[in-house]
N, C-alpha and C positions, 0 to 999 in steps of 0.2 A: 503493499499500500503505500502511495505517494505521501510526502510531506504535507502537500495541500489537501489530500484527502483526508488524514489525520486530522489537521487543522480543520476542516469542515466539521468533522464528526464531533470533536471536541469543544467547539468555539461558537459555531454558529449553526445550529439546529435547524434553521430556517432556509439556509443555503444549502444545495446540493450542486457538486461540477459533477460533468458527465463520466469522471472514473469511479464515481461512488457507486453508480449502477452497474457493477461489474458479475463477471462471471460467477462467481464466489457467493455474493450476496444473492442473487437469482438462484443457485443451488438451494441456500439456506432455505430462501423463501419456498421453494419448490418441494423440498423434504417437509417442511414444517405443514404445509397446507394439503398436500396431495397424499402425504403420507399419514400425517396425525390426525389429519381432519377429513379428508376425502373419503378415506375407508369407512370411517364411522358414518358421516353422512349417508352414504349410499348403502350401508348394510344395516345399520341400525335405525336410522331416520328416513330411509326409502327415498331418497332425494332422486326428483325429476326435473330435468333441464329441459326447455324450449326455445326454440327461437336461436342455437348456436348459428344456424346459416347467416344471421343478421350482423355477426362479430365481424368488423371489416379486418381485410389483410394487413394493411398499412396500420401506424400507429396514430394517426392524425385525429384522435377521437378522446373524449372525458368520460370515464364510466362513472353513471350517476344511478345509484340505486336507492331504493326506500331502506328504512332501517328501523329493524324489529329488535335484534338481539345483539350482544358480542360476539356470536357466531356468524355474522353477517361478512365483516371482512375476510376472513379467510375462505369461505362461502365461495364469494366473489372471484379470489384469486384462483380458486381451485377450479372455476370453470371455465378460465382464459386460458389462451394460448401463449401467453408472455406474463412478464411480471408486471406487478400492479404496485405503484407507489402512492401510500396513502398520506393526507395530512392527519396530524395528530395534535391536540391543543398542547402548547408549549409548556404548561406544568407538567404534563407526565413524564417530559425528558428530565426533571429534576430529580426523579428516583433513578439510583445509579443502576439498578437493574434494569427499570423499566427503559432508561437510556439506551443501554446496550442492545437491548431485546429490540426495541424499534428501530436502531441504528440497522441493525442486521436484517429487519424484515422490509428496510427501502422506506420508512416513513419519513416524513421532515415535520417540523414543528411550525404552527401558525397561532397567529394570536386572533384569537375569536372577536375581538373588538376592532381591528383593523387589518387590511391587507398590506404586509410589508413589500417592500422593493424586492427582498430575498426573496420571498414566497413566489411572486411574481417570475423571476429569473430561474427559480427551480422549475415552475410549471414548464417554460421554455426549454430548460435543459432536459426534461424528461422527453418531451417531444421529439428532442434529437438521437435518443437512445431506443432500445427496442423495448421499452417499457412504456406504460401510460400510467395517467392519474386516474386515481379512484378518489369519488367522493359521496359521501352523504349528504344531499343538500338539507335534508332535515336538522342536522346537526349532532340531535341527540336520539336515543331510541325513542320511538313512538308506539304504543301497543293498542290505542285505544279505537281502532279501526277506521283511521283517517291520515289522511296527507296533507299535513298543515305545517304552518311554522315554516317555510321553506326560505331559506337564504337565498339570496340573488347572486351570490359570490361564484357559486358555480359557472352561472351563464356568462358573469363578466369576464371570468378567465377563459371560456370558450371564445368568447368575442376578441379578447386580446391576443390570443395564441392560434386562432382559426382553427379552431377544434371543434368536429360535430361532436354531440352529446348522444352516447348510447345508452337509453333508459333500460335500468335492469328492476324488474319488479320482484318481490322475495315474498313469498307467504309460509308460515309455517315455523320458522324459526324462534318464535316465542313461545312454541308449544313445547318442542322437542326436549326441554329441560325437566319436565315433569315424569315421564315414564318412557323407557326404551322400548322401541318396536310400536308404539301406540300415535306418535306424529307422523307427520308427512310434510318434508320441505319441497315445494315448488320454486321453482325458479324460471321466468319468462323473461327471456330477452326481446326487446323492441328493434325496429328499425332505426338507424342513427337520425338524429334531430341536426340537420345542416346549421352552422353557426350563421349568425346575422348581426345585423348592427341593433337590433332591437333586444334588448336583453330580457324584458318583461315578458316579449313574445316568447324567447326560448323558455323561461321559467313555466310559462302557461303550457306550453307545448309538451314540456318534461311531466307536468303534474297531471295531465290529461292521459299522456301515455302511460304512466304509473298506475292511473285508476283504471285504463283499461286492460293493463296485466295484472293486476292483483285482485280488482273487485273492491279495493278500499276506496273510500271517498275521497276526493281532492277538494282542498278546502283553500281556495284563493286568497292571498293576503288583502286584507281590507284596504281600501284606498280612501285616504283622507281628503274630503272636498271643503 
């Protein structure tokens, strides 16, 4: 590992250079997601994936999935054909173990209050590698049967990086923790939403797509007049 990469890992977890997304980090992510998680998803929780033909061959897109459980990040990585780099709240990197764990999984820090220049640079860096950016636009897990409180940041990043948005609808991960072999996880991948200059339009298209994919009701953000 180069000196620049070490500096990136230790001092600025919001910025990742291209060397950060290397072969060894991809191997680590693959082992964790495909061996430790995907075997359990398929055998114990009867995972069903639909729409894999909608995954683009290139990596000029952002994965945007609804969020029900802590199982969602490894689940999404497990069904993709390349590495997925997630944003993680910067506070998680303050814990030494989580710092090491998230670094090796390819995650990078983000300030929920504002999007830093380092974050934007990292998103553009990811596009130049074989990885793709993964985001949960709801921010936190929501299990009340609705898609709401959707932040616009993912659409703004799509606009600034000229990336399409791949909607991924997840159902069942909020139930599988109860009893093994009783739940069923279903992942449906929609068609890519092309990027546009209209951020609000991309957010609305994503919400409607997730509603169609999951059956969960999309609640648009109220506009004050």
